[in-house]
C-alpha positions in Angstrom: 144.7 66.0 129.2 142.1 65.3 126.6 139.5 67.3 128.8 141.8 70.4 128.9 142.1 70.3 125.0 138.3 70.1 124.8 137.8 72.9 127.2 140.5 75.0 125.5 138.6 74.3 122.0 135.3 75.5 123.4 136.9 78.5 125.0 138.6 79.4 121.8 135.4 79.0 119.5 133.5 81.1 122.2 136.1 83.9 122.1 136.2 83.8 118.3 132.4 84.2 118.2 132.3 87.0 121.0 135.1 89.1 119.3 134.0 88.5 115.7 130.3 89.1 116.3 130.5 92.5 118.0 128.0 94.9 117.4 128.6 97.0 114.2 129.3 100.7 114.4 126.3 102.9 113.3 126.8 104.4 109.7 127.2 108.1 109.7 124.8 110.2 108.0 126.6 112.7 105.6 123.6 114.3 103.8 121.4 113.8 100.9 121.3 114.4 97.1 118.7 114.6 94.5 115.8 115.6 96.6 112.5 115.3 94.3 108.9 114.9 94.6 107.9 111.5 93.3 104.2 111.3 93.3 101.6 114.0 94.2 98.2 113.0 95.3 95.4 114.5 97.5 96.1 112.1 100.3 99.7 111.1 100.2 102.8 112.3 98.5 106.1 110.6 97.8 109.4 112.5 98.4 112.5 110.7 97.1 116.1 111.3 97.8 119.5 109.6 97.8 120.9 109.5 101.4 124.7 109.5 101.7 126.1 107.2 104.4 129.6 106.4 105.5 130.3 102.8 106.9 133.0 103.2 109.7 133.2 99.4 110.0 136.3 97.5 108.6 133.8 95.2 106.9 130.8 95.5 104.6 127.7 96.2 106.5 124.5 94.8 105.2 121.2 96.7 106.0 118.1 94.6 105.4 115.4 96.8 107.0 114.9 100.2 108.3 112.0 102.1 109.7 112.3 105.8 110.1 110.3 108.9 110.9 111.7 112.2 109.4 111.0 115.7 110.9 111.7 119.1 109.7 111.7 121.8 112.5 110.2 119.2 115.0 107.2 118.8 112.7 106.6 115.3 111.1 107.3 115.3 107.5 106.7 111.4 106.8 107.6 107.9 107.5 110.0 105.9 105.3 110.8 102.2 105.4 113.3 100.1 103.6 112.9 96.3 103.1 115.4 95.5 100.5 119.1 94.5 101.3 121.6 97.3 100.9 125.5 96.6 101.3 127.6 99.4 102.6 131.2 98.9 101.6 133.8 99.0 104.3 135.1 102.4 105.4 133.4 104.1 102.3 130.6 106.3 101.3 127.4 104.8 99.6 124.3 106.5 98.4 121.0 104.7 99.4 117.7 105.7 97.7 114.9 106.4 100.1 111.3 107.3 99.7 109.2 109.3 102.5 105.5 109.1 102.6 104.2 112.4 103.4 100.5 113.7 103.8 99.5 116.8 102.0 99.2 118.8 105.1 102.6 117.8 106.5 104.3 118.6 103.2 102.6 121.8 102.6 103.3 123.0 106.2 107.0 122.1 106.0 107.4 123.6 102.3 106.0 126.9 103.7 108.6 126.9 106.4 111.3 126.1 104.0 110.6 129.1 101.9 110.5 131.3 104.9 113.9 129.9 106.3 115.6 127.3 104.3 117.8 126.4 107.4 115.8 123.4 108.7 116.4 121.4 111.9 116.2 117.8 110.5 115.5 114.9 113.0 115.4 111.3 112.0 114.4 108.5 114.4 114.0 104.9 113.9 115.7 101.5 113.8 117.6 99.4 111.2 118.5 95.7 111.2 122.2 95.6 110.1 125.1 92.9 110.2 127.1 90.6 108.3 127.3 86.9 107.8 123.4 86.5 108.4 123.6 87.7 111.9 121.8 91.0 112.1 121.2 93.3 115.2 119.0 96.2 115.6 120.7 99.6 115.3 118.8 102.7 116.5 118.9 105.7 114.2 118.9 108.9 116.0 120.2 112.0 113.8 119.6 115.6 114.5 121.1 118.5 112.7 120.4 121.7 110.8 120.7 121.6 107.1 120.1 124.2 104.4 117.3 123.0 102.2 117.5 124.4 98.8 114.4 123.7 96.7 115.9 124.8 93.3 119.2 122.9 93.9 119.3 119.2 94.6 122.7 118.4 96.2 123.0 119.5 99.7 125.5 117.1 100.9 127.2 118.3 104.0 131.0 118.7 103.9 132.8 116.7 106.6 
């Protein structure tokens, strides 16, 4: 009888961890705001923006690291990384500041294309470490969509 109670206890704890530690749902990209040029140089430029995410999970999601490549019209704009902890509230929208490192040639080529056609095919690829309670998993980031880039206006949040 005692063995059954021990086995049931182990089974209950295992079931609790299996259900409670399921992989979090990927946050949904909703758009960006406040696109601005942070630093201009002869080799590297910094483009800054606030990215709007929606957390579809029923719990707060902590993102502790992210590495992404950003492409405009299939041309590399630059690379961004985040190494500070950001908490996304449950079932809510949050603005997360990002900076993209872009070379002068990539920035000039993309800016010329935006002046000719402000409808830009944006592609973001990378990985993020997200989780809760100290348990983090890798979440792939794969976004692709068309957005209208307005250089004079900074709020281009997509309506959803």
